[in-house]
C-alpha positions in Angstrom: 86.6 -93.7 28.4 87.7 -90.7 29.6 88.0 -87.4 27.8 91.8 -86.6 26.9 91.9 -83.0 28.2 89.7 -81.3 31.0 86.9 -78.9 29.5 87.6 -75.6 30.7 84.9 -72.8 32.1 85.1 -70.8 28.9 84.6 -73.6 26.8 81.8 -75.2 28.8 80.0 -71.8 28.8 79.7 -71.3 25.1 78.4 -74.7 24.6 75.9 -73.7 27.1 75.3 -70.4 25.9 72.0 -71.1 23.8 70.5 -72.7 26.8 69.5 -70.1 28.7 65.6 -69.8 29.8 63.3 -67.0 28.4 60.5 -65.5 30.0 56.8 -65.9 29.0 55.8 -63.1 26.3 52.5 -61.4 27.3 50.9 -58.5 25.3 48.5 -56.0 26.8 44.5 -56.7 26.1 43.3 -53.4 24.0 39.7 -54.1 25.5 40.7 -53.7 29.8 44.4 -53.4 29.3 45.2 -56.8 31.4 48.3 -58.5 30.4 47.4 -61.6 28.3 49.1 -64.4 26.3 49.5 -63.7 22.4 47.1 -64.9 20.3 45.3 -66.0 23.3 41.6 -65.0 24.4 41.6 -62.0 27.4 40.5 -64.0 30.4 39.3 -60.7 32.0 36.9 -59.2 29.3 36.9 -61.8 26.5 38.7 -60.0 24.0 39.8 -62.0 20.8 40.3 -59.9 18.2 38.9 -56.6 16.2 35.2 -57.1 15.9 35.5 -60.5 17.8 34.7 -61.3 21.8 33.5 -64.2 23.9 30.8 -63.5 26.6 32.3 -65.2 29.4 29.2 -65.4 31.1 27.5 -67.7 28.5 30.3 -69.7 27.9 30.7 -70.8 31.8 27.3 -71.8 32.3 27.2 -74.4 29.2 28.8 -77.0 30.9 
């Protein structure tokens, strides 16, 4: 079945207005200043949150 009338550029654009891609959010690590994903451990220094950090050498050797 064919459409009754052609969809205009304006109507097509309004329909696609919410489909824009967003960039990946990142935050600065307070420990070393490198960018990292929010709510994730820093891959550079192992910082998680205040008073908690992960020892990277120990976690990589326990495989």
